[in-house]
KEMAR-216287 format. One line per field, with one value per residue (C-alpha): residue number from 1; residue in three letters; x, y, z. Coordinates in steps of 0.001 Angstrom, whole numbers, plus 500000, padded with zeros to 6 digits. Example, Ala and Ser with C-alpha at 12.3 -4.5 7.8 and 13.67 -1.06 7.14 Angstrom:
REM KEMAR-216287
num = c(1,2)
residuo = c(ALA,SER)
c1 = c(512300,513670)
c2 = c(495500,498940)
c3 = c(507800,507140)
//
This chain:
REM KEMAR-216287
num = c(1,2,3,4,5,6,7,8,9,10,11,12,13,14,15,16,17,18,19,20,21,22,23,24,25,26,27,28,29,30,31,32,33,34,35,36,37,38,39,40,41,42,43,44,45,46,47,48,49,50,51,52,53,54,55,56,57,58,59,60,61,62,63,64,65,66,67,68,69,70,71,72,73,74,75,76,77,78,79,80,81,82,83,84,85,86,87,88,89,90,91,92,93,94,95,96,97,98,99,100,101,102,103,104,105,106,107,108,109,110,111,112,113,114,115,116,117,118,119,120,121,122,123,124,125,126,127,128,129,130,131,132,133,134,135,136,137,138,139,140,141,142,143,144,145,146,147,148,149,150,151,152,153,154,155,156,157,158,159,160,161,162,163,164,165,166,167,168,169,170,171,172,173,174,175,176,177,178,179,180,181,182,183,184,185,186,187,188,189,190,191,192,193,194,195,196,197,198,199,200,201,202,203,204,205,206,207,208,209,210,211,212,213,214,215,216,217,218,219,220,221,222,223,224,225,226,227,228,229,230,231,232,233,234,235,236,237,238,239,240,241,242,243,244,245,246,247,248,249,250,251,252,253,254,255,256,257,258,259,260,261,262,263,264,265,266,267,268,269,270,271,272,273,274,275,276,277,278,279,280,281,282,283,284,285,286,287,288,289,290,291,292,293,294,295,296,297,298,299,300,301,302,303,304,305,306,307,308,309,310,311,312,313,314,315,316,317,318,319,320,321,322,323,324,325,326,327,328,329,330,331,332,333,334,335,336,337,338,339,340,341,342,343,344,345,346,347,348,349,350,351,352,353,354,355,356,357,358,359,360,361,362,363,364,365,366,367,368,369,370,371,372,373,374,375,376,377,378,379,380,381,382,383,384,385,386,387,388,389,390,391,392,393,394,395,396,397,398,399,400,401,402,403,404,405,406,407,408,409,410,411,412,413,414,415,416,417,418,419,420,421,422,423,424,425,426,427,428,429,430,431,432,433,434,435,436,437,438,439,440,441,442,443,444,445,446,447,448,449,450,451,452,453,454,455,456,457,458)
residuo = c(VAL,SER,LEU,GLY,GLU,SER,VAL,LYS,ALA,THR,SER,ARG,ILE,GLU,LYS,SER,LEU,LEU,ALA,HIS,PHE,PRO,ALA,GLU,VAL,ARG,THR,ILE,VAL,SER,LYS,THR,GLY,ARG,PRO,GLU,ILE,ALA,THR,ASP,PRO,MET,GLY,ILE,GLU,LEU,THR,ASP,ILE,ALA,ILE,GLU,LEU,HIS,PRO,LEU,ASP,GLN,TRP,LYS,LYS,ALA,ARG,SER,LYS,GLY,GLU,LEU,VAL,GLU,LYS,MET,SER,LYS,VAL,LEU,ALA,ALA,GLU,VAL,PRO,GLY,GLN,ILE,PHE,SER,PHE,SER,GLN,PRO,ILE,GLU,LEU,ARG,THR,ASN,GLU,LEU,ILE,SER,GLY,VAL,ARG,SER,ASP,VAL,ALA,ILE,SER,ILE,TYR,GLY,GLU,ASN,LEU,GLU,GLU,LEU,LYS,ARG,VAL,GLY,ASP,ALA,LEU,VAL,ARG,ILE,VAL,SER,LYS,ILE,GLN,GLY,ALA,ALA,ASP,VAL,LYS,ALA,GLU,GLN,VAL,SER,GLY,LEU,PRO,PHE,LEU,ARG,VAL,ARG,VAL,ASP,ARG,GLU,ALA,ILE,ALA,ARG,TYR,GLY,VAL,ASN,ALA,THR,ASP,VAL,LEU,ASP,ALA,VAL,SER,ALA,MET,GLY,GLY,HIS,GLY,VAL,GLY,GLU,VAL,PHE,GLU,GLY,GLN,LYS,ARG,PHE,THR,LEU,GLN,VAL,ARG,TYR,VAL,ALA,ARG,ALA,ARG,ARG,SER,LEU,GLU,ALA,ILE,ARG,ALA,ILE,PRO,ILE,ARG,ALA,LYS,ASP,GLY,ALA,LEU,ILE,PRO,LEU,GLY,GLN,LEU,ALA,LYS,LEU,ALA,ILE,GLU,ASP,GLY,PRO,ALA,GLN,VAL,SER,ARG,ASP,ARG,ILE,GLN,ARG,ARG,LEU,THR,VAL,GLU,ALA,ASN,VAL,ARG,LYS,ARG,ASP,LEU,ALA,SER,PHE,VAL,THR,GLU,ALA,LYS,VAL,ARG,ILE,ALA,ALA,ALA,LYS,VAL,VAL,PRO,SER,GLY,TYR,PHE,LEU,VAL,TRP,GLY,GLY,GLN,PHE,GLU,ASN,LEU,GLU,ALA,ALA,ALA,LYS,ARG,LEU,ALA,LEU,ALA,VAL,PRO,LEU,ALA,LEU,LEU,LEU,ILE,PHE,MET,LEU,LEU,TYR,MET,THR,TYR,GLY,ALA,VAL,ARG,PRO,ALA,LEU,LEU,ILE,TYR,MET,ASN,VAL,PRO,PHE,ALA,ALA,THR,GLY,GLY,ILE,LEU,ALA,LEU,LEU,ALA,ARG,GLY,MET,PRO,PHE,SER,ILE,SER,ALA,GLY,VAL,GLY,PHE,ILE,ALA,LEU,PHE,GLY,ILE,ALA,VAL,LEU,ASN,GLY,VAL,VAL,LEU,LEU,SER,TYR,VAL,LEU,LYS,LEU,ARG,ALA,GLU,GLY,ALA,SER,ALA,THR,ASP,ALA,ALA,LEU,ARG,GLY,ALA,SER,THR,ARG,LEU,ARG,PRO,VAL,LEU,MET,THR,ALA,LEU,VAL,ALA,SER,LEU,GLY,PHE,LEU,PRO,MET,ALA,LEU,ALA,THR,SER,ALA,GLY,ALA,GLU,VAL,GLN,ARG,PRO,LEU,ALA,THR,VAL,VAL,ILE,GLY,GLY,LEU,ILE,THR,SER,THR,LEU,LEU,THR,LEU,LEU,VAL,LEU,PRO,SER,VAL,TYR,ALA,TRP,LEU,GLY,ARG,ARG,LYS,LEU,THR,ASP)
c1 = c(500000,500995,502285,498993,496948,499353,498964,495156,495073,497404,495241,492138,493939,495031,491556,489900,492157,491868,488077,487530,490212,490410,491150,493920,495673,497517,499210,499954,502957,503334,506337,505805,508599,512315,514352,516688,519577,518452,519506,515931,514633,510855,508555,505955,503321,504768,504070,505283,502612,503896,501090,501783,499388,497963,498807,497073,494921,493209,492156,488431,488115,490914,492634,495907,497993,497043,493334,493874,495680,492804,490215,492310,492642,488852,488232,490833,489633,486106,486934,490137,489709,492346,495267,497632,498649,501408,501511,504814,506853,509035,512349,511377,510456,513800,515716,513960,514686,518365,518940,516903,515747,512038,509754,507798,508345,508474,509734,509490,511876,511025,513883,513518,513868,510375,508645,505173,505862,507291,504109,501928,503853,503823,500040,499596,501784,499782,496575,498133,499828,496771,494755,497247,496324,498333,499026,498568,499444,500280,501374,503516,506065,504521,506375,503851,501255,503458,502389,505137,505232,506776,508204,509196,511035,509689,512902,511202,509438,512553,514453,511672,511643,515428,515315,517945,516836,518877,516667,513560,515035,516239,512720,511340,513884,513009,509614,511339,514333,517185,520628,522027,524940,526331,526136,528981,528526,531945,533062,529521,528400,524770,523334,521269,518182,515356,511861,508590,505925,503145,500564,502921,503227,499851,498313,499337,497826,499803,503004,502274,501964,505475,507334,510656,512791,514042,517258,515388,513812,510372,508558,507145,504916,506462,503477,504481,508035,507399,504720,503661,501659,500962,501804,501947,505464,507344,507105,510434,512804,514576,517671,519629,521890,522369,518641,515376,513517,510012,509264,506109,505882,503729,503509,502681,500300,499033,501356,505031,507118,508685,505425,503917,506775,506724,503017,503520,506294,504085,501120,503253,504925,501530,500125,503016,502848,506602,507618,510860,513761,512310,513065,512125,514291,512777,513972,512902,512814,512576,516081,517325,515445,517174,520593,519920,518600,521847,523891,521639,522035,525740,525468,523117,525163,528331,526784,525693,529162,530835,528448,529330,533064,532839,530935,533496,536337,534559,534020,536741,534353,531737,528887,528313,528517,525892,523689,523608,523264,519852,518607,519059,516341,513981,514488,514010,510749,509421,510412,508667,505505,505468,505676,502839,500711,501047,500627,504081,506212,509873,511795,515356,514681,513231,516413,518492,516196,516981,520719,520189,517850,520384,522943,520544,519230,522733,523684,520893,522169,525685,524433,522685,525145,528189,526640,525618,529166,530479,528216,529382,532974,532136,530913,527162,525383,524096,520448,521095,523307,520655,517853,519832,521169,517710,516273,519262,519614,515861,516046,519100,517678,514244,515775,517867,514824,512500,514937,515378,511652,510507,513171,511891,508194,507880,509406,506975,504004,505387,503159,505256,507793,510096,507672,507645,511327,511106,508067,509399,512757,511190,508522,511150,513219,510249,508705,512028,512935,509710,510473,514227,513654,511341,514001,516727,514770,512971,514379,518090,518365,516335,518569,521660,520434,519635,523039,524947,525960,529412,530717,530089,533656,535041)
c2 = c(500000,503630,505644,507532,504320,502940,506072,505920,502272,502989,505920,503699,501122,503729,505282,501869,500702,503975,503942,500311,500060,503445,501838,499653,501771,504896,506036,504667,505569,504262,504050,503279,502125,502141,504743,507201,504764,501458,499196,497923,497451,497858,498796,501522,498780,497744,499649,499096,500213,500619,500508,501805,500274,501477,499468,496092,496996,499719,497393,496744,494564,492074,490402,489499,490551,487404,488104,491729,490611,488279,491033,493529,491007,490578,494331,495022,492143,493609,497294,497253,494310,493341,493856,491234,491706,490226,490988,491022,492897,495720,494372,490760,491686,493362,490530,487927,489955,490431,486777,484972,487645,487270,488984,485950,482921,480402,480894,478371,479270,477712,477495,477101,478866,479661,482550,481373,477918,479418,481473,478391,476396,479335,479746,475999,476140,479095,477067,474066,475960,478154,475069,473931,474646,477584,479170,482941,485712,483234,484954,484414,486846,488993,488333,489349,492000,495001,496629,497185,499058,496682,498327,496105,498025,497278,496754,496921,500161,501968,500819,502156,505552,505724,505897,504368,501942,504016,507044,505009,503569,507007,508342,505438,505933,509641,508671,507766,510085,509981,511245,513831,515285,516372,519556,520645,522757,523073,519524,518167,516430,515929,514010,516142,514273,515033,513636,514025,516140,514214,514645,513046,509844,509709,507012,504445,506539,509596,507541,506211,509822,510818,512092,510601,512621,510776,511573,513742,515769,514149,513459,509933,508854,506251,503967,503577,502570,500156,497949,499114,497116,497175,493791,492367,491499,490480,492883,491600,488721,487330,485202,482991,479963,480994,480363,482251,482110,482720,482856,481810,483220,482366,483231,480570,481280,479073,476267,475363,476013,472565,470585,473135,472752,468955,468833,471316,469187,466084,467843,469442,466135,464403,467101,466668,470270,470731,469640,467989,470408,472620,472279,473820,475236,475971,479117,481928,481329,477600,477774,479322,476664,473874,475441,475924,472352,471017,473025,471842,468222,468684,470820,468534,465292,467273,468729,465248,463863,466677,466162,462466,463199,465682,463163,460480,462860,463794,460236,458371,455504,454710,453399,456501,458641,456447,456519,460318,460301,458678,462187,463126,460896,461594,465328,465060,463165,465949,468615,466793,466260,469949,470977,468601,469853,473451,472548,473810,472289,471441,474558,475831,477690,474466,472645,475234,474737,471008,471760,474034,471458,468649,470684,471522,467945,466467,469000,467709,464162,465248,466972,463789,461134,462972,462945,459280,458292,460265,458276,455020,456072,456595,452996,453263,450510,451157,451201,453423,455800,456102,456761,459293,460976,461421,462880,465125,466432,466923,470648,471469,469492,471103,474567,474077,472948,475634,478479,477493,476838,480078,481984,480622,481027,484633,483516,480596,482954,485821,487441,490500,490911,487889,485613,483099,482446,482558,480319,477054,477380,478031,475349,472704,473628,473720,470477,468655,469795,468313,464803,464986,466131,463185,460897,462425,462105,458774,456659,457405,456445,453273,452240,452978,450866,448003,448165,449143,445807,446903,450397,451975,453143,449605)
c3 = c(500000,499687,502620,502809,503069,505668,507806,507511,508613,511524,512642,512592,514729,517268,517547,517841,520671,522596,522246,523319,526025,527811,531186,529768,527118,528214,524994,521523,519368,515792,513463,509779,507505,508150,510082,508367,508817,507312,510189,510419,506860,506713,503891,504261,504462,507854,511060,514613,517105,520672,523251,526757,529301,532587,535755,535876,538887,536794,533994,533533,530405,531041,533966,532245,529276,527368,527784,526718,523552,522636,523066,521113,518275,518066,518072,515371,513195,513273,512896,510806,508410,505881,508277,509707,513350,515487,519213,521074,523663,522263,523553,522841,519272,518644,520318,518171,515052,515872,516759,514118,511660,512503,515004,516225,518459,515618,512071,509247,506445,503081,500576,496832,493490,492191,493971,492974,494368,497558,497951,497415,500030,502435,502170,502745,505873,507202,506876,508641,511480,512152,513126,515793,519400,520735,517338,517164,514712,511939,508736,505672,504328,501606,498342,495670,494915,494089,490785,488214,484928,482402,479295,476357,473640,470156,468168,464785,465679,466920,463825,461603,463333,463783,467609,469878,472592,475075,474417,475187,478382,479539,479106,481128,483940,484097,485514,488772,488425,485906,486801,484401,486341,489696,491741,494036,497157,498678,499410,499235,496071,495019,492081,489711,488522,486157,486611,484771,486395,488134,485369,482804,484812,486508,484294,481716,478903,480014,480013,476511,475310,476501,473397,472307,469879,466801,464922,462421,465221,465015,468315,468564,471506,473773,473206,469526,470412,473291,474752,478212,480753,484490,486033,489537,490610,493739,496667,497951,497330,500403,499952,502333,501916,498262,497642,497659,500944,502233,505950,507794,511336,514342,518018,520607,523490,526329,525269,525411,522339,521986,521857,519468,516985,517349,516457,513621,512101,512218,510575,507867,507063,506856,504545,502056,500846,500376,496847,495883,495738,498492,502211,505557,508338,511772,513533,515819,519552,518823,517361,520602,522587,520674,521228,524950,525265,523768,526271,529088,527964,528650,531781,533773,533421,534138,537306,538451,537791,539724,542657,542833,542578,545460,547570,546847,547716,550972,552260,550400,549586,546976,549142,551319,548196,546478,549569,549568,545792,546242,546981,543323,541773,544685,544263,540488,541044,543257,540744,537891,539954,540902,537238,536351,539233,538023,534364,533378,530609,531002,530000,530142,533398,534857,533836,535667,538659,538666,538818,541848,543405,543163,545073,547916,548139,548326,550999,553257,552803,553716,556891,558067,556978,558346,561820,561495,560536,563511,565848,564266,564826,568509,568752,568202,566264,562757,563873,566865,564845,562129,564673,566704,563557,562059,565258,565997,562440,561971,562693,560489,557553,557862,558234,555079,553102,554503,553946,550302,549779,551391,549486,546173,547068,545773,542477,542245,542676,540580,537952,537020,534218,533979,535827,532958,533701,537513,538067,536537,538311,541723,541245,540535,543604,545998,544749,544713,548233,549605,548336,548975,552586,553212,551750,553897,557161,556591,553767,554061,557796,557142,554246,556303,559200,556815,555136,558244,559724,558794,558358,554976,554970,555206)
//
């Protein structure tokens, strides 16, 4: 669309949101097209609309940001039809764009040569992904629909009239601006361009009437020297990996990213909409998730190995280290159950929570078993040492677990900015500490008494 139409549509959006959500929306600021320095390439058909909100306790039509987004989407779809919207946070949007080149949570890049085929595949993917639970703001990159003036020089005609093809092409380029020289102002240099007045390029008939001078001085209309037609062409051509690319974007709401992409891959594969010679690459935040999951797959086993090595170095024997190490699976079980109880998926922050949980759980085992081994060294039997150790170390173990749990409780109940990262981590730690504390106080002494006919350090 033209800049004028883009501004009109943006104004309608702003007025609609301010009218329907006065208690939620404080101010709206819009930016159409790219900045003066083209670090953020955007066409004039693209507009970033920044909405500043009132505090949550003043809202009347929504109780959460997700609910507000859903209601805004319905209002805009009804009052500003024909537009495609994507809701995001300002910093999140820029971060996604800088990291993966897209502004949404999930990006499906389609690679191939034919733009029409890329558009067909992209439209098919939009239909498939839109039907998946959790999909929001699904859209394909716009690659067609931009009108072009195509000028085909008639070689026979220019030969008959004695006109050079260069003269015809110069006249055509003058419609947008044709350089004819340079102007110097001190050390500054400016290109001097000529351009037809607006009435001479307003319509196709006016363009056909543009006169071209022949060698004998005769003026011949451009329409007699070339074939002119208005055609739809590509709005933009994106390239990557030495191939043409089209991107389909989607945001994910009320669902975890990994399961959404897994289901999307299955449905796309079943639909068989990608022809031979074309392929898909998944990106966006999902790309970051995959990279973080690979790092986590290395960090968690390494942390477990280091914990066991430290235990072995502390006691100088394998069996006491293994006995304390029983806290790890019990703690992991509690963390998993806590995530399930709150309906949270396993995420990177939850994985970090498991690493912190393992350290706290093992510490409780060390506190108890160290005292039990001290009693055994003083001559107490295995059963007596286990019973006295559990009762004596009850308070330190409970204090360690309660301090950590109470410290993480505000994070587990957080609803402010960053809560989506804090809640899984805190939930894992609190849930895991409940089960690991029960293990430390009940199961570990019982197992020690059963195995303790001889010293574990023997």
